[in-house]
N, C-alpha and C positions, 0 to 999 in steps of 0.2 A: 981645125974642126973641133967642135965641142962634142959631137956625137959620132958613133960609128955603127955600122950595120953588119950583122952576120946571120945567115940563114933567115933573112928578112925580119929579124928582130932588131929594134933600135936600142942601143946602149949608150951610156955616157962614154966618152973617149977611153976611160980607164977600164971599161966593162964591169964596173962595180954596181951599176944601177940599170935596171931595165926601165926604159922610158915608154916605149910604144911597140905594139905588136900589130901586124896587118890583119885586116878582117879575114883574109883568105887562109890563114893558118889553120891546119886541120890535124887530127890525130893526137898522138901522145907528145907532150912537151916535157923536156927535161931541162930545168934551169941549170946553166953551167956553174961550176964551183967558183968561178971568178966573181959572181954576183953576190952582193951583200944586202941589197934591198930591191924589192919590186915596187916601183912607184905607183901612186894612186891611179886607178882606172887603166893600168897598162894593158890588161887582157880583157877588160870589160866588154861584154856583149860579143865575144868571139865565139860564134855558134858552132864552129867546126872542131873545137878542141874537146877531146873525150877523156883525157887523163893528164895529170900534171904531177911531176916529181920535182919538189923544191930542192935546189942544190944545197950542198953541205955547208956553205958559208953564209947563206941568207939568214939575216937576223930579223928582218921586218918585212911583212907583207902589207903594203899600203892600203889606204882606204879605197874600197870598191875595186881592188886589183883584179879580181876574177868575177865580179858581180855579173849576173845575167849571162853566164856562159851556159847556154841552154842544153848542150850535149855533154857537159862535163860530168862524168860519173865517178871518177876515182881521183883522190888527192892524197899524196904522201908529203907531209910537211917535214922539212929537213931538221936535223938534230940541233941546229944553232938558232932556229927561229924562236924569238922571245915574245914577239907581238904579232897578232893578226888584227889588222886594222878594221875600223868600222865598216860594216857592210862588205867585208872582204870577199866572201863567197855567197852573198845573198842572191836569191833567185836563180840558183843553179838547180834547175828543176829535175835533172836526172841524177844529181849527186846522191850516191848511196853508200859510199865508203870514204871515210876520212881517217888517216893515221897521223897522229901528232908526234912530233919529236918530244924529247923529255926536258926541254928548256923553255917551253911556252909558259910565259908568266901571265899574259893578258890576252883574252879572247874579246875582241872589241864589240861594241854595240851593234846588234843586228848581223854579226859576222856570218851566221849560217841561217838567217831568217829566210823563210819560203823555200827551204830545201825539202820539198815534199816527200822525197824518196829515202831520206836519211832515216834508218831504222835503229841504229845503235851508235854510241859514241863512248870513247874512253877519255876521261879528263885526267891528264897526267898530274902527279903530285906537285909539280913545279907551278901549276896554275894558282894564282892568288886573286885574280879578278876575271869575272865573266860579265860583260856589259849587258845592259838591259836589252831585251828582245833578241839576244844572241841566237836563240833557237826558236823564235816565234814562228808559228805556222808550220813547224816541222811535224805535221800531223801523224806521221808513221813512226816517230821516235818513241820506241817502247823500252829501250834499255840505255841507261847512262851509268857507266861504271866510273865512280870517283875513286882514284887511287889514294887520295887523302880525304878522309870523310869527316874529320873533326875540325872544329874552328870556323865553320862556314856561317856567314850571316848574309841576310839580304836587306837591301836598302831601297825604299820606294823611290819612284821617279822624282817626286817632290821633296824627297829627303826627310820627310816627317815621320816615316815609319821604318823601324829596324826590327828584324826578327832573327833570332838564332835558328839555324837549321839543325835539327836533332841528328846526331851521328847515325843512329839506328835507321832513320829514314833514308839516309844516303847509302846505307848498306844494302837496301832493297833497290836493285837497279831499275825496276819498273816504277817504283815510287819516285826515285831520283829523276827519271825521264819525265814523269808527269809534272814534277816541280819545275824543271827547265822549260818544258813545252807549254804548260798551262798555269799552274798555281802561282808561280813566281816569274812568269815569262817577262813581265814588264818591270822587273827589279834588277838592280845591279847586285851581283854576287861578290862577296869579298871573303877571303880566307885570312884569318889572323895569324 
């Protein structure tokens, strides 16, 4: 067999990849330490999940992995995660608390778009790229704490416009949130 199942979650046989989660899964989910990647759309639209803790060995959260988990309110991203895929947590309408591990390098395009209840976020100093629309329509996002505030620039969707972000602007957590949510929402952020 290529796949195996435990607690109704479908894994690859070696239990390194989560492939699929049943619709009926509810409550808090803890990703086991054997898992290194959560595949695209694995948890997408699972409306009963309220909290997720990403296991210690997971390095990648796939595209749309937790998209549209309408009851998901709390996410703790494991220490080894380096990439949050495109639309990874988009449309998680109840998501109000996200804790990143300190190895995240890339927050993908639209990763937290439409997370209406997200009020504050801390961007670890490991992050070097934030995809366009990553925090689009996060209307209540009022505080963004960048652990590394220098060397950021934004690149427009068409690639024709590049602007440097003033370090002083990112030291103001309210202004930084406005930049992520509104001013530069449809830009790709890069740290040099």
